C-alpha positions in Angstrom: -16.0 6.3 8.2 -19.7 6.6 8.1 -19.8 5.9 12.0 -17.4 8.6 12.8 -19.2 11.1 10.8 -21.4 13.5 12.7 -25.0 13.4 11.5 -25.1 9.9 10.0 -28.3 8.2 10.1 -28.9 4.7 11.4 -30.3 3.5 8.4 -27.3 4.6 6.3 -24.9 3.0 8.9 -27.3 -0.5 8.6 -27.0 -0.4 4.7 -23.2 0.1 4.9 -22.7 -2.8 7.4 -24.8 -5.1 5.1 -22.7 -4.1 2.0 -19.6 -4.6 3.9 -20.7 -7.9 5.2 -21.5 -9.1 1.6 -18.3 -8.0 0.2 -16.2 -9.7 3.1 -18.2 -13.0 2.2 -17.4 -12.8 -1.4 -13.8 -11.6 -1.7 -12.6 -14.5 -3.8 -8.9 -15.4 -3.6 -6.9 -12.8 -1.7 -4.3 -10.7 -3.6 -0.9 -10.6 -2.6 -1.3 -7.2 -0.9 -4.3 -8.6 1.2 -2.0 -11.5 2.4 0.7 -8.9 3.3 -1.8 -6.8 5.1 -2.9 -9.8 7.2 0.9 -10.2 8.3 0.9 -6.6 9.2 -2.3 -6.9 11.1 -1.2 -10.0 13.1 2.1 -8.4 14.0 2.6 -4.5 13.8 -1.1 -3.9 14.9 -2.2 -6.9 17.0 1.1 -8.8 17.8 2.0 -10.5 21.1 5.5 -11.7 22.1 6.6 -14.6 24.2 5.1 -18.0 24.4 1.8 -19.6 24.9 2.0 -19.3 28.5 3.7 -16.0 29.2 3.5 -13.3 26.7 3.4 -9.4 26.2 1.8 -6.9 23.8 3.8 -5.1 21.2 1.3 -4.6 18.5 0.4 -0.9 18.2 -3.3 -1.5 17.7 -3.6 -3.3 21.1 -1.3 -0.8 22.8 -3.5 2.1 21.6 -6.6 0.6 23.1 -7.1 0.3 26.9 -10.0 -2.0 26.5 -8.4 -4.3 24.0 -5.2 -4.4 25.7 -7.1 -6.0 28.6 -9.7 -8.2 26.8 -6.9 -9.7 24.4 -5.4 -11.4 27.6 -8.6 -13.2 28.3 -8.5 -17.0 27.8 -11.4 -17.1 25.2 -9.1 -15.2 22.8 -7.2 -18.1 21.1 -3.4 -17.7 21.2 -1.5 -19.2 18.3 2.4 -19.3 17.6 3.2 -17.0 14.8 4.1 -18.8 11.6 3.7 -18.1 7.8 0.1 -19.7 8.4 -1.0 -16.3 9.8 -1.7 -15.2 6.2 -4.6 -17.6 6.2 -6.5 -15.7 8.8 -8.5 -12.6 7.7 -9.5 -9.9 10.0 -12.5 -7.7 10.6 -11.4 -4.3 11.8 -15.0 -3.6 13.2 -14.9 -6.8 15.8 -12.8 -8.0 18.6 -10.2 -10.4 17.2 -11.1 -14.0 18.0 -7.3 -15.1 17.8 -4.0 -13.4 18.2 -0.5 -14.6 17.2 2.5 -15.0 19.5 6.1 -14.6 18.2 8.9 -15.9 20.3 11.2 -13.1 19.2 11.4 -10.1 16.7 13.9 -12.2 14.5 11.1 -14.8 13.9 9.0 -11.9 12.3 11.8 -11.3 9.8 12.2 -14.9 9.0 8.3 -15.3 8.4 8.2 -12.1 6.4 11.3 -13.2 4.1 9.8 -16.6 3.6 6.5 -14.9 2.6 8.4 -12.6 0.3 9.9 -15.6 -1.5 6.3 -16.5 -2.6 5.5 -13.1 -4.0 5.5 -12.0 -7.9 8.3 -9.7 -7.5 10.7 -12.7 -6.5 9.1 -15.4 -8.3 8.5 -13.7 -11.7 7.7 -16.1 -14.6 4.2 -17.4 -15.5 3.1 -17.0 -11.9 3.9 -13.3 -11.6 2.4 -12.6 -15.2 -0.7 -14.3 -14.0 -1.0 -12.0 -11.1 -0.5 -9.0 -13.2 -3.2 -10.0 -15.7 -5.6 -10.8 -12.8 -5.2 -7.3 -11.1 -6.0 -5.3 -14.2 -3.9 -2.5 -13.0 -0.6 -0.9 -14.2 2.1 -3.4 -13.4 5.7 -4.0 -14.3 7.4 -7.2 -15.6 11.3 -7.4 -15.4 13.1 -9.2 -18.2 16.4 -11.0 -17.2 18.0 -8.5 -19.4 17.1 -5.6 -17.0 14.3 -4.2 -19.2 11.2 -3.2 -17.4 7.8 -3.1 -19.1 5.0 -1.1 -17.4 1.4 -1.3 -18.2 -1.7 -3.3 -18.0 -0.9 -6.9 -19.0 -3.4 -9.1 -20.9 -3.5 -12.6 -22.0 -4.2 -16.2 -21.2 -4.1 -16.6 -17.5 -4.0 -20.4 -17.7 -0.8 -20.5 -19.8 1.8 -22.6 -18.4 4.6 -21.7 -20.5 5.6 -18.0 -20.7 6.7 -17.3 -24.4 5.1 -13.7 -25.0 3.9 -10.7 -23.0 1.1 -8.3 -24.1 -0.2 -5.0 -22.8 -3.1 -3.0 -23.6 -3.0 0.8 -23.9 -0.2 3.2 -22.6 3.0 1.3 -21.8 6.5 2.4 -20.9 9.9 0.9 -21.0 12.5 1.4 -18.3 15.8 0.3 -17.0 16.8 0.4 -13.3 13.4 2.3 -12.7 14.3 5.0 -15.1 12.2 5.5 -18.2 13.9 4.6 -21.4 14.4 7.6 -23.8 11.9 7.4 -26.6 9.9 4.7 -25.0 7.4 6.6 -22.9 3.5 5.8 -22.8 2.6 8.1 -25.5 5.1 6.2 -27.9 3.6 3.0 -26.8 0.0 4.2 -26.4 -1.6 1.4 -28.2 0.1 -1.3 -26.1 3.3 -3.5 -26.2 4.0 -7.0 -27.0 7.2 -9.2 -27.2 8.5 -12.7 -26.9 10.3 -14.0 -23.8 13.0 -16.9 -24.2 16.0 -18.0 -26.1 16.7 -18.5 -29.8 17.0 -21.9 -31.3 20.3 -23.5 -32.0 22.2 -21.2 -29.5 22.7 -21.8 -25.8 23.6 -18.1 -25.0 20.6 -15.9 -24.2 20.2 -13.0 -26.5 20.9 -10.5 -23.7 24.3 -12.1 -23.0 25.4 -11.9 -26.7 27.9 -9.3 -27.9 27.1 -7.2 -31.0 29.5 -9.6 -32.9 27.7 -12.5 -31.6 24.4 -11.1 -33.0 26.2 -10.4 -36.4 27.2 -14.2 -36.5 23.6 -15.0 -36.0 22.5 -12.6 -38.9 21.2 -9.9 -36.7 22.9 -6.6 -37.8 21.6 -3.1 -38.0 20.3 -2.1 -41.2 19.8 -5.8 -42.5 16.9 -8.2 -42.6 16.9 -10.7 -39.8 15.0 -13.9 -38.7 14.8 -14.8 -35.2 13.5 -18.3 -34.5 12.6 -18.8 -30.7 12.5 -22.0 -29.0 8.9 -21.4 -28.1 7.9 -21.6 -31.7 7.8 -17.6 -32.3 9.4 -16.3 -35.4 10.3 -12.5 -35.6 11.3 -11.5 -39.3 12.1 -7.9 -40.2 14.8 -5.2 -40.9 16.9 -4.6 -37.8 17.0 -0.5 -37.2 18.6 -0.4 -33.8 20.2 -2.6 -31.2 19.9 -1.1 -27.6 22.2 -2.1 -24.7 22.3 -1.3 -21.1 24.7 -2.5 -18.4 26.6 -4.6 -21.0 23.5 -6.4 -21.9 21.2 -6.3 -25.0 17.8 -5.1 -23.9 15.9 -4.0 -27.0 16.1 -4.6 -30.7 13.9 -2.4 -32.9 12.6 -3.5 -36.3 10.8 -2.1 -39.2 8.9 -4.1 -41.9 8.4 -6.7 -39.0 6.1 -9.7 -38.6 5.8 -11.8 -35.5 4.2 -15.2 -36.0 3.3 -18.0 -33.5 4.3 -21.0 -35.6 2.5 -23.4 -33.3 -1.0 -21.8 -33.9 -0.4 -19.6 -36.9 -1.4 -16.5 -35.1 0.2 -13.2 -36.4 1.0 -11.3 -33.3 2.4 -8.2 -35.1 2.2 -7.0 -38.9 4.3 -4.8 -40.9 1.6 -2.2 -41.4 1.3 -1.8 -37.7 4.6 0.4 -37.8 7.8 0.0 -36.0 8.4 -3.2 -33.6 10.3 -2.9 -30.5 11.4 -6.4 -29.3 12.0 -6.6 -25.6 15.0 -9.1 -25.0 15.3 -11.5 -22.2 15.4 -15.1 -21.5 13.1 -15.0 -18.5 10.7 -12.7 -16.7 12.6 -12.6 -13.2 10.1 -10.1 -11.5 6.6 -8.7 -11.6 5.4 -5.9 -9.4 2.5 -3.6 -9.0 2.7 -0.1 -10.5 5.3 1.4 -12.9 9.0 1.1 -12.8 9.4 4.9 -13.2 6.4 6.1 -11.3 7.0 9.8 -11.7 7.4 9.6 -15.5 4.4 7.1 -15.8 2.2 9.6 -13.8 0.0 7.1 -12.0 -3.2 8.5 -11.0 -4.4 7.1 -7.6 -8.0 5.6 -7.6 -10.4 7.8 -5.6 -13.9 7.0 -4.3 -16.4 8.8 -6.6 -18.0 10.2 -3.4 -16.6 11.0 0.0 -19.1 11.4 2.9 -19.3 14.8 4.5 -20.0 15.4 8.3 -23.0 17.4 9.1 -22.6 19.2 12.4 -25.1 21.2 14.6 -24.4 25.0 15.3 -23.6 23.8 18.8 -20.8 21.4 17.6 -19.5 24.0 15.2 -19.2 26.4 18.1 -17.4 24.0 20.2 -15.0 23.3 17.3 -14.3 27.0 17.2 -13.4 27.0 21.0 -11.0 24.1 20.3 -9.4 26.1 17.4 -8.9 29.0 19.8 -7.3 26.7 22.4 -4.8 25.6 19.6 -4.1 29.2 18.5 -3.2 30.0 22.0 -0.9 26.9 22.1 0.8 27.9 18.9 1.2 31.6 20.1 -1.4 33.0 17.7 -3.5 34.2 20.6 -2.5 35.5 24.0 -2.9 33.2 27.1 -5.2 35.8 28.7 -7.8 34.5 26.0 -8.5 31.2 28.0 -10.7 33.0 30.4 -13.4 33.8 27.8 -13.0 30.4 26.3 -13.5 28.8 29.7 -16.7 30.9 30.3 -18.1 29.5 26.8 -17.3 25.9 27.8 -19.0 26.3 31.2 -22.1 28.1 29.7 -22.7 26.1 26.6 -20.7 22.9 26.6 -20.8 21.9 30.3 -20.4 18.3 29.6 -17.1 18.6 27.4 -14.1 17.5 29.4 -11.3 17.3 26.8 -11.2 21.1 26.0 -11.1 21.8 29.8 -8.1 19.5 30.0 -6.3 21.4 27.1 -6.9 24.5 28.8 -5.6 23.3 32.0 -2.5 22.0 30.4 -1.7 25.4 28.9 -2.1 27.2 32.1 0.1 24.7 34.1 2.7 24.8 31.4 2.9 28.5 31.4 2.4 28.8 35.1 -0.5 31.1 34.6 -3.5 31.8 36.8 -3.3 29.2 39.5 -7.0 30.1 40.8 -8.4 29.3 37.3 -6.4 26.2 37.4 -8.0 25.0 40.6 -11.3 26.0 39.3 -11.0 23.6 36.2 -9.7 20.7 38.4 -12.7 20.9 40.6 -15.0 20.9 37.5 -13.3 18.0 36.2 -13.5 16.1 39.2 -17.3 16.8 39.3 -17.6 15.4 35.8 -16.0 12.3 36.8 -18.9 11.8 39.3 -21.7 12.9 37.0 -20.2 11.3 33.8 -18.7 7.9 34.9 -18.1 6.8 31.2 -15.5 9.5 30.9 -14.1 8.9 34.5 -11.1 6.8 33.5 -10.2 9.3 30.8 -10.3 12.4 32.9 -8.4 10.7 35.7 -5.5 9.8 33.2 -5.6 13.3 31.9 -5.2 14.8 35.3 -2.5 12.3 36.4 -0.5 13.2 33.3 -0.9 17.1 34.0 0.6 16.6 37.4 3.8 15.5 35.8 4.2 18.9 34.1 7.3 20.6 35.9 6.3 23.3 38.4 9.6 25.0 37.8 9.4 28.4 35.9 10.5 28.4 32.3 14.1 29.4 31.5 
């Protein structure tokens, strides 16, 4: 961004490059998003298709750059057949890529992506997924096997091997099918949310699969005291106020005067004085993903830089920008085409080295079959620029070739 901003000093660019180099060298373990970005980079942006001896470009990043589309074919750029191993290759957007990946066909891209998806938290869930949510430190969602979704910032011991309890801090919301559950928004659960994961002792059927009558046989009825002993060693004791179902599954049991105790450590996870206790129901955590389940209701705020750099343009550049805007106004019908004469005079007088605005004017004149004499004058001007400014020669030549294809037939 800094390099593209007009008026940025060399020292500021140097400092930014040093900072970027330091960050790149100390990134730590890449996130799932970073790994997915690598697959995107080596396929959608910089992908080749074919085999190691004969291949073609399909990546948009290569196709959009004449120089890179040529240089990538050179033998010093290593070519590797595309497999899931591509996630182990980071990339630097500021440098030519030292290697590129070749897929034999587009179906292979789908197979690799699907294999990669199997490794992600949203498919794996469990301890692995919860650990990822804790590590990221941002709002995430865990999905119980009952279908209940818990969205918030998760905390806990990242090294735990058995998942028996989830805990969030701060605003948390509950949802089903990505729709917030009535009465369980982040204002109600503003202090966080905690709940067991797992099955009850002495019963093979998960709680979510039980009918209301099954729960009654276990001593879990609305308006009555209940004690739930989980196989993990957690005990939940309290008065059952409400049992909530969704899609024929128990998803939530609400208690008053409740205590949650980890009998293996003696730790009290919830006390009666803290108020109502809403216990999520589910034998397993089947999925974990970034962000809230009901994003609109959760009102997530995107992270923005504290300070965005601002371009500093000279009066001459600002005047040129104004001419470009005038050309656009003609193109969009906000100014008459006769205005091009004055714009062309300004280009010749004050911006004689600018070729792109001249090409845009020429395009409008050809498209509207207007002032053939001025068209010829601009063509001569551009051909002269090709000679005196060889760095722009190819670009100007490509532009003139493109304009030659504009139909000479009058508009209908």
